[in-house]
N, C-alpha and C positions, 0 to 999 in steps of 0.2 A: 571366750567369758561373756556371759549374757549378763544382764540387769533387768529386775523383774520387780514388780511392786511385791508390798508385804501380801497383799489380797491375795493377788495370784500365786504368791510361795503357799499360803495357808490353804486355797484350795486344793493345788499338787498334793497335799501332803494327805488331806481328805481324801484325794481320790487314790494315793498310792494307796493308802491304809485300807481300802474297799473294795481295790482289787485282790490285794494280796488276804486281806481275812472271809473276804465271801467268795468271790469271780475265784479265783484259784482253788479254794478248796473245790468248788462245782466241780470246777473242769478237770481235774483229780480224781473225781466222783466220778464222772465221766468214761474218763479215760476205765477206770477199774472194771464199771459197768459192760466196757464193749471188750476185751481182754478175757472177762466170764465167760463169754460165747464162744469162744476156742480156739481156731484156726486164724490166724491174722493175715496170711494172704489173701483170704477172699472176704475181712473184716472191715469193710467201707465205714462202719459205724466208730472202729476203732480208732481209724487213719484218718477223719474229721477229728472226732474229738482228742487225737494228738496236737495235730494241727491248729484247732483252737486254741489247746494250750498253747501252742508256740509260741502266736502271736498277742497272747495274753502275758506272756514274758517279755515281748519283747517291747511291749508297750510298758509293763511294769520296769524295765531296764532303761526304758525312752525317761519317763519320769524318777529315777533316781536320778540319772546323769544329769539332768534339767535341775535337781535339785542341788546336788552335790557341784556343779562345775556356774551359779549360778549365784549372782550377788545383790541382795535385797538395798534395795533403792528409796529413803523414804520421801513424800509427795511432797516435801516443804513447802511451804511460799516462797515464789519465785517475785524475789523483793527488788531483784535487777532489771527485772523484766528482759531475760532475757531467753531463750527457747533450749528448751533444754530436753532430756528423758521428762517423759511425764507432761508435758506443757498441755496444755489446752490453747492452739491456734486459731484465727479466723483471719483469712485470708480472701482476697476479692481477686478473680480474672480480672486484669485487666483489658483482655481484648473481648471479652464477652460480658464483663462486671456482674459475673456469678461468683457470689459469697460462699463458702466453704468452711468446717468448722472439723477440726480434727484433732485428735489429744496422741503425741508419738510417746508409744509402746514399744515392749519389747518384742520379739522376733515372735516369740510363742505367745505373746495377748492381743498380736493382731488381728483385726476381725472390721475389715472395708463396711459390713452393715450397719457396723455401729459406729462409723468414721472414727476409727483407732486403726493406727498406719506405722507401721514397722520403722523402729529408728533404723533400717538399714535401707529404707527404700529414697528412690532418686530426690523429690520433693524434701522428705526427713533432714537426710545430709544436707542436704542444702538451706533449709531452712535454721539445722543447730548454730545457736551462738549470732543470731540474730536478732535485731528488735524490732518494736512495735513499728512501723512505717519505712521499715526499709522495703526495697523492691527486689523481690527474687529470680530469675530463668533458671528456666529447667527446659529441656529435650536441646540442647544446644541454641538456649536464646530463642527458642522459636515462642514458649511460654512463658509469659509474666505475671506475677503476681505480686499486690503490695499487703504486707500485714498488716491486717487493721487490728486484731486486738490477741494479747498474750494472758492466759489464766496459769 
């Protein structure tokens, strides 16, 4: 089971609705149009339309699976200031003094370009349950970080 935010859940529901109501109908029409051209053995348009449809169905099924097998976690206030899913954590690399700010999110919501890291990454797993001021080590204790802030 994966944990996801309410916002991500809503976005997935919208995407699923769009794919089923719009894209799926369009793909079916493409297949029907290609079928009208006759001989399937040399009908490239049919094969590409069918393949495109199958890819869409796989995407729809993947979204359905995420929605069915995920639990929504509310982003409530972290009064104990313990790092958990959806915490925003500021850490300082003790070797080069570089400061990074990350949000710990579900696997599906991760996006390194937005500093959203999956709960399954080594640094996230190490951060979970820690508090401000704690020092953590990753990569066989080669890199040490100090937790500067937790939101």
